C-alpha distance (Angstrom), angle and dihedral (degrees) to the residues before:
residue distance angle dihedral
M1 . . .
G2 3.79 . .
K3 3.76 142.0 .
R4 3.81 94.3 -75.3
D5 3.79 92.4 56.4
T6 3.80 95.0 52.4
H7 3.79 118.0 108.1
L8 3.80 116.0 -161.2
V9 3.80 120.8 -149.3
W10 3.79 107.6 -160.4
D11 3.78 126.4 -156.1
W12 3.82 115.9 -139.5
N13 3.81 115.1 -154.1
G14 3.80 111.4 64.3
T15 3.80 92.1 0.2
L16 3.80 113.6 58.8
L17 3.82 92.1 5.7
N18 3.81 114.2 59.3
D19 3.78 94.4 -143.4
I20 3.81 105.2 135.5
D21 3.83 92.5 115.0
A22 3.80 89.6 51.8
V23 3.79 90.0 49.4
I24 3.81 93.3 51.1
G25 3.81 91.9 45.9
A26 3.80 92.6 49.6
T27 3.80 92.4 44.1
N28 3.79 91.9 53.3
A29 3.81 91.1 46.1
A30 3.81 88.1 53.8
F31 3.81 91.7 47.2
E32 3.79 91.2 51.1
E33 3.79 90.7 58.5
I34 3.82 91.6 63.9
G35 3.80 97.4 33.6
L36 3.83 100.9 -100.8
E37 3.79 121.4 146.9
P38 3.82 116.7 -107.1
I39 3.80 118.6 -95.5
T40 3.80 128.1 -132.9
L41 3.79 123.8 -130.5
A42 3.81 91.4 -111.4
R43 3.81 92.1 51.3
Y44 3.79 91.6 46.3
R45 3.80 92.2 52.5
E46 3.80 90.5 47.0
L47 3.82 94.7 52.6
Y48 3.79 107.4 27.0
C49 3.81 116.9 119.3
V50 3.78 142.3 147.6
P51 2.97 132.3 -80.4
V52 3.79 87.8 52.7
P53 3.85 96.2 -139.7
L54 3.82 87.0 65.6
F55 3.81 89.1 54.8
Y56 3.79 88.5 55.0
E57 3.81 89.4 47.7
R58 3.81 90.0 55.8
L59 3.80 88.9 52.9
M60 3.79 99.5 41.1
G61 3.79 100.1 34.7
R62 3.81 88.4 -122.0
L63 3.75 139.4 50.0
P64 3.80 112.7 -86.3
T65 3.77 115.9 -107.0
E66 3.78 116.6 -108.1
A67 3.81 89.5 -103.8
E68 3.82 92.2 50.5
W69 3.80 91.7 47.3
L70 3.79 92.7 51.9
V71 3.81 91.8 49.2
M72 3.81 94.1 47.4
D73 3.79 95.1 42.9
E74 3.80 93.1 50.7
A75 3.81 92.9 44.1
F76 3.79 93.3 47.6
H77 3.79 94.1 53.0
R78 3.79 93.4 42.6
H79 3.81 91.9 53.9
Y80 3.80 96.8 35.5
W81 3.79 98.4 56.3
V82 3.80 92.0 51.0
R83 3.80 90.0 52.7
A84 3.81 93.8 42.2
E85 3.80 90.9 64.0
V86 3.81 90.5 73.1
C87 3.82 97.7 40.6
G88 3.78 117.9 112.1
L89 3.76 130.9 -147.3
A90 3.80 119.0 -86.8
D91 3.81 116.6 -90.1
G92 3.78 110.3 -72.9
A93 3.80 95.1 1.1
A94 3.80 98.1 120.4
E95 3.79 92.6 46.9
L96 3.82 93.8 47.4
L97 3.79 92.4 49.8
A98 3.80 92.7 47.6
A99 3.80 93.6 47.0
R100 3.76 92.4 49.7
Q101 3.80 92.5 50.1
A102 3.81 91.7 46.4
A103 3.80 89.3 53.3
G104 3.80 90.4 55.9
L105 3.81 93.6 -110.2
T106 3.80 120.3 140.6
Q107 3.78 130.6 -126.3
S108 3.78 138.4 163.8
L109 3.79 138.1 -166.9
L110 3.81 125.9 -123.5
S111 3.79 121.7 179.3
L112 3.79 140.3 165.2
A113 3.81 87.6 -138.1
P114 3.82 110.9 111.2
H115 3.79 108.6 -86.0
E116 3.79 94.2 -130.6
L117 3.82 90.3 56.3
L118 3.80 97.2 37.2
V119 3.80 98.9 57.2
P120 3.84 96.8 54.2
I121 3.82 93.8 49.0
V122 3.83 92.5 46.9
R123 3.81 87.6 49.9
R124 3.80 92.5 49.6
H125 3.80 89.6 55.4
G126 3.80 88.8 55.6
I127 3.80 96.4 -123.1
E128 3.81 104.5 103.8
E129 3.80 91.8 103.2
R130 3.81 91.2 56.8
F131 3.81 90.9 73.4
V132 3.78 131.4 69.1
R133 3.80 87.2 -149.2
V134 3.82 138.3 10.3
D135 3.81 116.9 -160.9
G136 3.78 126.7 179.3
R137 3.78 128.1 175.2
I138 3.78 117.1 -69.9
G139 3.80 114.5 -159.6
E140 3.78 128.0 -6.0
S141 3.78 121.5 -37.8
T142 3.79 136.6 161.6
S143 3.80 96.2 161.6
G144 3.80 101.6 90.5
K145 3.79 135.3 -108.2
A146 3.81 104.7 -63.9
E147 3.81 98.1 95.0
H148 3.81 90.7 42.0
M149 3.80 87.6 54.5
V150 3.80 90.6 54.1
R151 3.82 91.2 54.5
H152 3.81 91.6 44.2
L153 3.80 91.7 52.5
V154 3.81 91.8 49.7
A155 3.81 90.5 50.1
L156 3.81 92.0 50.9
E157 3.82 87.5 68.4
G158 3.75 113.1 -150.6
V159 3.81 100.4 9.5
A160 3.80 104.4 126.8
P161 3.84 117.2 -140.3
E162 3.79 91.6 -121.6
R163 3.81 88.9 61.3
I164 3.81 92.6 55.8
V165 3.79 129.0 93.5
V166 3.81 117.0 -178.8
I167 3.80 117.9 -147.4
G168 3.80 113.7 -160.7
D169 3.78 145.6 137.0
A170 3.80 100.5 -124.0
V171 3.78 138.6 67.7
D172 3.81 85.6 -123.0
D173 3.83 88.7 67.6
A174 3.80 90.2 58.4
V175 3.81 91.0 46.0
A176 3.80 90.5 51.5
A177 3.80 91.8 48.6
A178 3.80 92.3 50.5
H179 3.81 90.0 47.5
V180 3.80 90.5 65.7
G181 3.81 97.8 34.0
A182 3.81 95.9 -101.4
R183 3.80 130.2 126.3
A184 3.80 130.5 -117.2
V185 3.80 144.1 -152.1
L186 3.80 118.4 -161.5
Y187 3.80 125.7 -146.5
T188 3.82 124.1 -148.9
G189 3.82 96.9 -145.9
G190 3.79 96.8 88.5
S191 3.78 142.3 41.8
H192 3.82 104.3 -25.1
S193 3.77 136.7 61.9
R194 3.80 117.6 -119.9
A195 3.81 89.5 -109.2
S196 3.81 91.2 53.6
L197 3.80 91.7 48.9
A198 3.79 93.0 47.2
A199 3.79 89.1 61.2
A200 3.82 88.7 68.7
G201 3.80 90.2 70.4
V202 3.82 96.0 -129.3
P203 3.83 130.7 107.4
V204 3.82 115.1 -70.5
V205 3.82 121.3 -156.3
D206 3.79 138.4 179.4
T207 3.81 100.9 -140.9
L208 3.79 136.1 39.3
E209 3.79 89.5 -124.8
E210 3.79 88.5 59.7
A211 3.79 89.8 45.9
V212 3.81 92.5 57.0
A213 3.81 92.3 45.1
V214 3.81 92.2 50.6
A215 3.81 91.4 45.2
E216 3.79 89.7 55.3
E217 3.81 90.7 48.4
L218 3.80 90.3 51.7
A219 3.79 89.8 53.3
A220 3.80 96.3 45.4
């Protein structure tokens, strides 16, 4: 298998979309509603994990109650989507996507963001046409991306797992890739620290340009 056979599955939040400031702002707004102290970016990257209730457990020393979870989840999304409107793409993202499409190489987008919110924001950034498929989350889910990856792979029709490299910013992206027999490259610009990402046992990079280059090496 070579470069031309490789199919990239991109993550959205924290990978193609440079939204980490929006995430921290919305997280702290959610914390404020139940009386938690604000969190720094470094602390967030150190502790963040999926499913999200376990992230809150790391912070609080216990799992949130159902009432606390509902309050924080609603507050986070309410604040996040306002902030996300002004977030830009990660450095070099638009150019990388365009170049890959122009070269006849395939790529798709898989996100845990709600599908009905994901598609309009991808469209507003002018990159929807770069992907053969865009899939956000449909329905409720706090369990991570693995099962979403299964559905995404089925919908890609004919793209074998061994041809796929997932590019994301979270350990969960590597877990989802492994779940379907694909490979992964993790990017430090989003939700995890480099040390946290390294624990996934896959390549870790600091730019999306590096991520694409490493993905192509993995597929060579």
